[in-house]
N, C-alpha and C positions, 0 to 999 in steps of 0.2 A: 504493499499500500504506500502511495506517495502522499506525504503530509502537506496540505496546501497552507496558505497564509491565513485560512480560517481555523485553523487548528490551534486549540489553547496550548499555551507553552509551558505551563507548569509542569505538567508530567514529563515533557521532553527535557526540560531544563534540570530536572532532578539528578542531582550527583554530578553535574557538570562543572568541571574545574578548570577547562582550558579551550579557548577558541583558537583554531588555526585558520588563516586565510591565505588564498592565492592573492598575487598581486594584479598581473595584467588581466583586465576585464572584470576585476572585482574589488580592489581597493582603489583603482583609477578609473572606474566606470562601471556601470551596472550591465553586465553581460554583453561587452562591446570587444570583440577580439581585436588586437591592434590592426590587423589586416584589413578588418572590415571598417575600422575606423578611418584608415588612410582610403579606401575605396570611396567612402562618402566624401572625404576632404578633396580628393581629386575632382569628383563630380561638382562640388560646391564651388571649386576654383574655375570650373568650366574647362578642364583640361581633357582633350580628346585622346585619352589613353585607354585603350581596350582593356576589360578586366583581367584576362590572361596575362597581359603584359604587365599589369600592376601587381599581380600575384607572384610573377617571377622576380620582378624588381624587389619586392618586399622581401621575399625569402633570400635572395642574393645579399640584400643589406643586412639582413639578420646574421647571416654567416660571416660576412666582412666585419660587422661591429664586434662579434664574439672574439675576433682576431686581434683587435686593438690593443696594442702593448700596454697602455695604461688605463683600460676599460674599468678598471675597479675604482677609479676616481672621477668616473663620469656621473655628474648629476643629470638632472632632467633636460635641461636646454641643450647641453653638449651632447647627450646621448641622442636626442630626437633630431637635432640638426644634422648630426653625423649620418645618423640613419637615412634621413632624407636626401642628403648628398650622396650617398651610396647608391640609393634608389634611382636618382635622376642620372648618376653615370651609368647605371646598367642599362637605363632607358635611352641613353645617347642624347640626353637633352641638357643643355647648358641654358638654364632659364631661372635666374635668381628670383624673379618675381614669383614664380611657382614654388620655388624652394621655401621662400618667405611664408607664403600662403600656407602651405602644408605644415610646416614646422610650427608657426604661431598657432594655427588653430588647433593642433595637436597638444601644445603645451598648455593653452588657455583651457581646452577642455580638461586636461588632466588636474589642472590646479583647481579648478571649479569642482571637481569630483572629490580632491583631497579636502578642500574646504567643507563640502556637504558631509563628508564622513568622519572628520576630525572631531566634532562633539560626540557623536556617537561612540566613537572608538574610546574616547576618554573615559565616557561614563562605564562602558563595558569593562574597561582595565581596572575599574574599583571593585569589580565583582569576580572577573576571572583572569587567568593568565592568557595573555595573547601572544601569538607568533604568527610568522609568515613563512610559508613553504611555496617556492615558486621557482619555475624555469626562468633563467635570466642570463645575463651576459657576464656575470661576475661583479655587478656593481650594485647589486640589491641593498647592501648596508649603506652604501653612500646615498642612494636613492630615498631610502626610509628615513634617514637622518634628515635630509633636506625636507621631506614632506612632512616630518613631525606629527605624525597620525597618532602615535601612542606609544607608551613604553613597551616595547616588544621583549618579552623573555627570551624568544627564539627567533632566530632568522636562518632560514636554510635557503641558500641560492645554489641552483643546480650545478653551476659552474664550479663554486667554490668547494662544494662537497663531493663532487664527482658523480653524482646520481641524478639523472633527470627523469622527471614525469614522462609516461605513466608507471615507472617502476615503482611497485609498493615499497622498495627498500628505502626510497625516500621518506615515506611516511613512517615506516618503521624506525627509522633514525630519529625522527621528531618524537615519537613515543618514548624511546630510549632516553633522548636528552631532556625530556620533561619529567622522567621517571614517574609516569602516570599509567594507570590502567587505560588501554585504548578507548574503552567504552565511556569514560569521563572526559574524553576529548571530541569537539565538534570541529569539523573541517569544513570549510565553505569556499566554493570555487565555481567558476562558470563553465567548466568544461566536464561533460559527463565522464568521457573516457579517460582524461588525464587527472582529474579531480576526485569525482564521486566514486568510480569503481576501485582505483587503487587504495583510497582512504578507507573505503568500506572493507576491503580485503584485509586489512590489519586490525579490524574490529573498532574504528571509530565511527561515531556518528557522523552522518553528512547532511550537507544542505547544498542545494543546486541553485545558482543564481543564473536566471534564464528568463527570455523574453516571453512574454504571454502567448505568442503565436508558435513556439516551439513544443512539440509534444514530448511528454516525459516518457523515456524507455521504461520497460517493466522490470528490468534487473539492474542493479539490486532494489529490493524493495524497502519501504520506510525511509525514503529520502525527504528531507524538508526542502519544499521549493519556495524560493524567493523571487519576487520580481524585481525588488531593489534591496540593496543592503541595509536601508534604512528600516525595512521591515523586521529585522532581525530583533531589535530591542522590544518591539511589541510582542512578537512570538515567545520571546523568552520569559515574559511576564515580570 
Protein backbone atom coordinates (compact mmCIF):
# COMPACT_ATOMS: atom_id res chain seq x y z
CA UNK A 1 0.00 0.00 0.00
CA UNK A 2 1.23 3.47 -0.84
CA UNK A 3 0.63 6.10 1.82
CA UNK A 4 -0.67 9.39 0.45
CA UNK A 5 -0.52 12.89 1.85
CA UNK A 6 -3.91 12.27 3.47
CA UNK A 7 -2.54 9.53 5.73
CA UNK A 8 -2.21 10.63 9.40
CA UNK A 9 1.46 10.88 10.30
CA UNK A 10 1.47 9.96 13.99
CA UNK A 11 1.66 6.20 13.47
CA UNK A 12 4.25 6.50 10.71
CA UNK A 13 6.41 8.85 12.76
CA UNK A 14 6.41 6.63 15.86
CA UNK A 15 9.95 5.52 16.64
CA UNK A 16 11.45 7.67 13.92
CA UNK A 17 14.89 9.00 14.90
CA UNK A 18 16.50 10.20 11.65
CA UNK A 19 15.48 11.59 8.28
CA UNK A 20 17.79 11.24 5.29
CA UNK A 21 17.24 13.22 2.12
CA UNK A 22 18.41 13.11 -1.45
CA UNK A 23 19.74 16.43 -2.75
CA UNK A 24 19.04 16.92 -6.48
CA UNK A 25 15.29 17.04 -7.10
CA UNK A 26 14.56 16.87 -3.37
CA UNK A 27 16.34 19.55 -1.35
CA UNK A 28 16.81 21.86 -4.34
CA UNK A 29 13.39 21.43 -5.93
CA UNK A 30 10.28 19.30 -5.69
CA UNK A 31 10.75 16.24 -7.91
CA UNK A 32 12.54 18.07 -10.71
CA UNK A 33 15.53 16.21 -12.08
CA UNK A 34 18.35 18.51 -13.14
CA UNK A 35 18.07 17.35 -16.74
CA UNK A 36 14.34 18.14 -16.85
CA UNK A 37 15.10 21.50 -15.24
CA UNK A 38 17.54 22.34 -18.03
CA UNK A 39 15.10 21.19 -20.72
CA UNK A 40 12.63 23.74 -19.38
CA UNK A 41 15.28 26.46 -19.17
CA UNK A 42 16.35 25.89 -22.80
CA UNK A 43 12.69 26.23 -23.83
CA UNK A 44 12.21 29.35 -21.71
CA UNK A 45 15.27 30.88 -23.38
CA UNK A 46 13.81 30.17 -26.83
CA UNK A 47 16.80 28.01 -27.77
CA UNK A 48 16.01 25.68 -30.64
CA UNK A 49 17.90 22.68 -29.29
CA UNK A 50 16.32 19.23 -29.82
CA UNK A 51 15.56 17.18 -26.72
CA UNK A 52 18.03 14.38 -27.59
CA UNK A 53 20.79 16.93 -28.10
CA UNK A 54 20.11 18.52 -24.70
CA UNK A 55 20.18 15.07 -23.12
CA UNK A 56 23.53 14.21 -24.71
CA UNK A 57 24.97 17.57 -23.71
CA UNK A 58 23.69 17.32 -20.14
CA UNK A 59 25.21 13.92 -19.45
CA UNK A 60 28.44 14.84 -21.23
CA UNK A 61 28.65 17.88 -18.94
CA UNK A 62 27.93 15.67 -15.92
CA UNK A 63 30.87 13.46 -16.80
CA UNK A 64 33.19 16.40 -17.51
CA UNK A 65 32.29 18.16 -14.27
CA UNK A 66 32.99 15.06 -12.20
CA UNK A 67 36.56 15.11 -13.55
CA UNK A 68 37.28 18.71 -12.52
CA UNK A 69 40.44 18.76 -10.42
CA UNK A 70 39.11 21.00 -7.64
CA UNK A 71 35.44 19.99 -7.85
CA UNK A 72 35.24 19.53 -4.07
CA UNK A 73 35.46 23.32 -3.69
CA UNK A 74 32.64 24.14 -6.15
CA UNK A 75 29.68 25.98 -4.68
CA UNK A 76 26.37 26.43 -6.47
CA UNK A 77 27.30 29.21 -8.90
CA UNK A 78 30.63 27.78 -9.98
CA UNK A 79 29.14 24.29 -10.34
CA UNK A 80 26.19 25.41 -12.46
CA UNK A 81 28.09 27.84 -14.68
CA UNK A 82 30.76 25.22 -15.34
CA UNK A 83 28.11 22.60 -16.12
CA UNK A 84 26.39 24.97 -18.56
CA UNK A 85 29.71 25.80 -20.23
CA UNK A 86 30.35 22.09 -20.74
CA UNK A 87 26.83 21.64 -22.17
CA UNK A 88 27.22 24.41 -24.72
CA UNK A 89 30.71 23.24 -25.67
CA UNK A 90 29.26 19.79 -26.38
CA UNK A 91 26.52 21.43 -28.49
CA UNK A 92 29.10 23.48 -30.37
CA UNK A 93 27.45 26.73 -29.36
CA UNK A 94 29.41 29.81 -28.32
CA UNK A 95 26.50 31.78 -26.92
CA UNK A 96 27.20 33.82 -23.79
CA UNK A 97 23.66 35.12 -23.63
CA UNK A 98 22.21 31.60 -23.61
CA UNK A 99 24.80 30.47 -21.08
CA UNK A 100 23.80 33.27 -18.75
CA UNK A 101 20.07 32.56 -19.17
CA UNK A 102 20.49 28.89 -18.39
CA UNK A 103 22.83 29.32 -15.43
CA UNK A 104 21.02 32.31 -13.93
CA UNK A 105 17.68 30.50 -14.13
CA UNK A 106 18.99 27.30 -12.56
CA UNK A 107 20.77 29.17 -9.76
CA UNK A 108 17.74 31.35 -8.98
CA UNK A 109 15.39 28.35 -8.89
CA UNK A 110 17.78 26.48 -6.60
CA UNK A 111 18.17 29.36 -4.18
CA UNK A 112 14.40 29.78 -4.10
CA UNK A 113 14.00 26.10 -3.19
CA UNK A 114 16.67 26.42 -0.50
CA UNK A 115 14.85 29.39 1.01
CA UNK A 116 11.54 27.55 0.92
CA UNK A 117 12.91 24.40 2.57
CA UNK A 118 15.27 25.98 5.12
CA UNK A 119 12.65 26.81 7.80
CA UNK A 120 11.13 23.33 7.52
CA UNK A 121 14.48 21.60 7.90
CA UNK A 122 15.42 23.81 10.80
CA UNK A 123 12.30 22.71 12.67
CA UNK A 124 12.78 19.05 11.78
CA UNK A 125 16.37 19.23 13.06
CA UNK A 126 14.95 19.94 16.52
CA UNK A 127 13.11 16.59 16.44
CA UNK A 128 15.25 14.28 14.31
CA UNK A 129 18.81 13.71 13.19
CA UNK A 130 19.03 14.86 9.58
CA UNK A 131 21.33 13.68 6.81
CA UNK A 132 21.90 13.80 3.07
CA UNK A 133 22.56 10.76 0.88
CA UNK A 134 23.14 11.78 -2.72
CA UNK A 135 24.88 11.02 -5.97
CA UNK A 136 27.08 14.03 -6.59
CA UNK A 137 30.39 15.22 -8.03
CA UNK A 138 32.37 15.27 -4.78
CA UNK A 139 31.26 18.76 -3.70
CA UNK A 140 28.14 17.97 -1.67
CA UNK A 141 29.65 19.14 1.66
CA UNK A 142 30.61 22.48 0.06
CA UNK A 143 27.18 22.88 -1.53
CA UNK A 144 25.32 22.11 1.68
CA UNK A 145 27.51 24.48 3.68
CA UNK A 146 26.56 27.25 1.25
CA UNK A 147 22.88 26.32 1.36
CA UNK A 148 22.82 26.37 5.19
CA UNK A 149 19.70 24.21 5.11
CA UNK A 150 20.13 22.48 8.46
CA UNK A 151 22.70 20.96 10.80
CA UNK A 152 23.20 17.64 9.04
CA UNK A 153 24.50 14.77 11.16
CA UNK A 154 25.49 12.81 8.07
CA UNK A 155 26.46 13.73 4.51
CA UNK A 156 27.23 10.92 2.05
CA UNK A 157 28.42 12.08 -1.37
CA UNK A 158 28.66 9.18 -3.82
CA UNK A 159 32.02 10.32 -5.20
CA UNK A 160 33.57 10.88 -1.78
CA UNK A 161 32.51 7.49 -0.39
CA UNK A 162 32.99 5.54 -3.64
CA UNK A 163 29.44 4.11 -3.71
CA UNK A 164 26.69 5.44 -5.96
CA UNK A 165 22.93 5.06 -6.08
CA UNK A 166 21.15 2.77 -6.67
CA UNK A 167 23.60 0.51 -4.80
CA UNK A 168 21.94 -0.35 -1.45
CA UNK A 169 25.44 -0.34 0.06
CA UNK A 170 25.26 3.47 0.13
CA UNK A 171 22.19 3.27 2.36
CA UNK A 172 23.72 0.50 4.46
CA UNK A 173 26.68 2.82 5.06
CA UNK A 174 24.28 5.52 6.27
CA UNK A 175 22.70 3.07 8.72
CA UNK A 176 26.14 2.09 10.00
CA UNK A 177 27.33 5.66 10.46
CA UNK A 178 24.13 6.74 12.20
CA UNK A 179 24.30 3.63 14.41
CA UNK A 180 20.52 3.25 14.32
CA UNK A 181 18.20 0.43 13.39
CA UNK A 182 17.12 0.89 9.74
CA UNK A 183 13.42 1.07 10.57
CA UNK A 184 14.03 4.18 12.69
CA UNK A 185 15.30 6.03 9.61
CA UNK A 186 13.14 7.67 6.92
CA UNK A 187 14.71 8.31 3.52
CA UNK A 188 13.14 10.82 1.14
CA UNK A 189 14.04 11.11 -2.54
CA UNK A 190 12.54 11.87 -5.93
CA UNK A 191 13.74 8.73 -7.74
CA UNK A 192 11.86 5.48 -7.23
CA UNK A 193 14.71 3.36 -8.58
CA UNK A 194 17.63 5.22 -6.98
CA UNK A 195 16.04 6.29 -3.70
CA UNK A 196 12.98 4.29 -2.72
CA UNK A 197 14.00 0.80 -3.83
CA UNK A 198 17.53 0.67 -2.33
CA UNK A 199 16.53 2.46 0.90
CA UNK A 200 13.69 -0.02 1.35
CA UNK A 201 16.10 -2.89 0.63
CA UNK A 202 18.15 -2.08 3.74
CA UNK A 203 15.03 -1.72 5.90
CA UNK A 204 14.54 2.05 5.98
CA UNK A 205 11.15 3.69 5.86
CA UNK A 206 10.74 5.50 2.57
CA UNK A 207 9.01 8.54 1.12
CA UNK A 208 8.82 9.36 -2.57
CA UNK A 209 8.72 12.98 -3.70
CA UNK A 210 6.84 12.88 -7.00
CA UNK A 211 4.71 14.99 -9.29
CA UNK A 212 0.96 14.26 -8.99
CA UNK A 213 0.75 13.01 -12.59
CA UNK A 214 3.30 10.22 -12.06
CA UNK A 215 1.89 6.79 -11.21
CA UNK A 216 3.24 5.02 -8.15
CA UNK A 217 4.92 1.65 -8.82
CA UNK A 218 3.52 -1.30 -6.87
CA UNK A 219 6.77 -2.54 -5.34
CA UNK A 220 7.95 -1.86 -2.71
CA UNK A 221 4.70 -1.20 -0.86
CA UNK A 222 4.03 1.18 2.05
CA UNK A 223 5.86 4.12 0.55
CA UNK A 224 4.89 7.57 1.74
CA UNK A 225 4.19 9.77 -1.25
CA UNK A 226 4.82 13.53 -1.12
CA UNK A 227 3.94 16.19 -3.68
CA UNK A 228 6.22 18.71 -1.98
CA UNK A 229 8.88 18.45 0.69
CA UNK A 230 6.78 20.93 2.66
CA UNK A 231 4.14 18.18 3.06
CA UNK A 232 6.54 16.29 5.32
CA UNK A 233 6.01 18.29 8.49
CA UNK A 234 2.24 17.98 8.32
CA UNK A 235 2.42 14.25 7.72
CA UNK A 236 4.84 13.63 10.58
CA UNK A 237 2.39 15.30 12.95
